[in-house]
C-alpha positions in Angstrom: 36.3 -97.5 -6.0 37.1 -97.1 -2.3 40.5 -98.5 -1.4 41.5 -98.4 2.3 44.7 -96.5 3.2 46.3 -99.7 4.5 46.0 -101.3 1.1 47.5 -98.2 -0.6 50.4 -98.2 1.9 51.1 -101.9 1.0 51.0 -101.1 -2.7 53.5 -98.2 -2.2 56.1 -100.7 -1.0 55.8 -102.6 -4.3 58.3 -100.1 -5.8 61.0 -101.6 -3.5 60.5 -105.2 -4.7 63.0 -106.4 -7.3 61.7 -106.7 -10.9 61.6 -110.6 -11.1 59.9 -110.8 -7.7 57.4 -108.1 -8.7 56.4 -110.0 -11.9 56.1 -113.3 -9.9 54.1 -111.6 -7.2 51.6 -110.0 -9.5 51.0 -113.2 -11.5 50.9 -115.2 -8.3 48.2 -113.0 -6.8 46.0 -113.3 -9.9 46.6 -117.1 -9.8 45.8 -117.4 -6.1 42.6 -115.4 -6.4 41.7 -117.5 -9.5 42.3 -120.6 -7.3 45.1 -121.9 -9.5 47.6 -121.9 -6.7 47.2 -121.7 -2.9 48.2 -118.8 -0.7 51.0 -120.9 0.8 52.4 -121.5 -2.7 52.3 -117.8 -3.4 54.2 -117.1 -0.1 56.9 -119.6 -1.1 57.0 -118.2 -4.7 57.5 -114.5 -3.6 60.8 -115.0 -1.8 62.5 -111.7 -2.5 59.7 -109.4 -1.4 61.2 -108.4 2.0 60.0 -108.5 5.6 56.6 -107.1 4.8 55.8 -109.9 2.4 52.4 -110.8 3.9 51.3 -107.2 4.1 52.3 -106.6 0.5 50.6 -109.8 -0.7 47.4 -108.9 1.2 47.3 -105.4 -0.1 47.9 -106.6 -3.7 45.1 -109.2 -3.3 42.6 -106.7 -2.0 43.6 -104.3 -4.8 43.3 -106.9 -7.6 40.0 -108.2 -6.3 38.5 -104.7 -6.0 39.7 -103.8 -9.5 38.1 -106.9 -11.0 35.0 -106.8 -8.9 34.3 -103.2 -9.8 35.3 -103.7 -13.5 37.9 -100.9 -13.4 39.3 -100.0 -16.8 43.1 -100.1 -17.4 43.4 -96.3 -17.7 42.0 -95.9 -14.2 44.3 -98.6 -12.8 47.2 -96.9 -14.5 46.3 -93.6 -12.8 45.9 -95.3 -9.4 49.3 -96.9 -9.7 50.9 -93.7 -11.0 49.4 -91.8 -8.0 51.2 -94.3 -5.8 54.4 -93.4 -7.6 55.0 -96.9 -8.8 57.7 -96.9 -11.5 56.4 -96.9 -15.1 57.8 -100.4 -15.9 56.0 -101.8 -12.8 52.7 -100.2 -13.8 53.0 -101.6 -17.3 53.9 -105.0 -16.0 50.9 -105.0 -13.7 48.6 -103.9 -16.6 50.0 -106.6 -18.8 49.1 -109.3 -16.2 45.8 -107.7 -15.6 44.9 -107.8 -19.3 45.7 -111.5 -19.6 44.3 -112.7 -16.3 41.4 -110.5 -15.2 38.7 -112.4 -17.2 39.6 -115.6 -15.5 39.5 -113.9 -12.1 36.2 -112.2 -12.9 34.6 -115.6 -13.7 35.8 -117.1 -10.4 34.5 -114.0 -8.5 31.1 -114.3 -10.3 30.8 -117.9 -9.1 31.6 -117.0 -5.5 28.5 -116.6 -3.3 28.5 -114.1 -0.6 28.5 -115.3 3.0 25.1 -116.2 4.5 23.7 -113.8 7.0 22.0 -115.4 10.0 18.5 -114.1 10.4 17.2 -116.2 13.3 18.4 -118.9 15.7 16.2 -121.5 17.3 17.5 -124.0 19.8 16.3 -126.7 22.1 18.0 -128.7 24.7 17.2 -132.4 24.4 18.0 -135.1 26.9 18.0 -138.8 26.1 18.3 -141.9 28.4 20.8 -144.5 27.5 19.5 -147.7 25.9 21.2 -150.8 24.7 24.7 -149.9 25.7 24.4 -146.4 24.1 25.0 -143.7 26.7 22.4 -141.0 27.1 23.0 -137.3 27.6 22.2 -133.8 26.7 22.4 -132.4 23.3 21.4 -129.1 21.6 19.3 -129.0 18.5 20.3 -125.8 16.7 18.3 -124.4 13.8 19.8 -121.4 11.9 17.7 -119.4 9.5 19.9 -117.7 6.9 19.3 -115.6 3.8 20.5 -118.6 1.7 19.0 -121.8 3.2 18.2 -123.1 6.7 20.9 -125.0 8.6 20.1 -127.6 11.3 22.6 -129.5 13.4 23.0 -131.2 16.8 25.8 -130.7 19.3 26.7 -131.6 22.8 27.1 -128.8 25.5 30.9 -128.9 25.2 30.8 -128.7 21.4 28.4 -125.7 21.7 30.8 -124.0 24.2 33.7 -124.6 21.8 31.7 -123.2 18.9 30.8 -120.0 20.9 34.4 -119.6 21.9 35.6 -119.9 18.3 33.0 -117.3 17.2 34.1 -115.0 19.9 37.7 -115.4 18.9 36.9 -114.7 15.3 35.0 -111.6 16.2 37.9 -110.4 18.4 40.3 -111.0 15.5 38.2 -109.1 13.0 37.7 -106.2 15.5 41.5 -106.1 16.1 42.2 -106.1 12.3 39.7 -103.3 11.7 41.0 -101.1 14.5 44.6 -101.6 13.3 43.8 -100.4 9.8 
């Protein structure tokens, strides 16, 4: 199992969280990933986690999802947490939650489909004349071929420009996150 160093750093700070908040945080992460509560509910629930609350939650979410996705056994999880010098009672509390909640999370993860990859894009610019009080204008016909199923939609030039700008913004955010970690 390959865990990024930023996740390990976030997990190291779990030792500084008070005991009640730690238990609430671990259970909340499993419940959030199992879609029983929202991330916003988890953020409200984990009040005494400190200033790095979001980093700790994100690290714990990534760790829990990797552990469940890779079907890591409890002895390996225990070793990982001990290597991070997490106190013994925290390690045991994490393992207790994992034993109870990991099967539910695994079933949710099994139902989650991977994101579609775009294999091909075809587009045409169509122009219509207005008739019967309906204004005419330009619109794009976009056909995306993905590895799941084809997607076809129409949009106006301003809508297409907005879609491209949002995709560029998302790409920039992902690149920024990757370079920071």
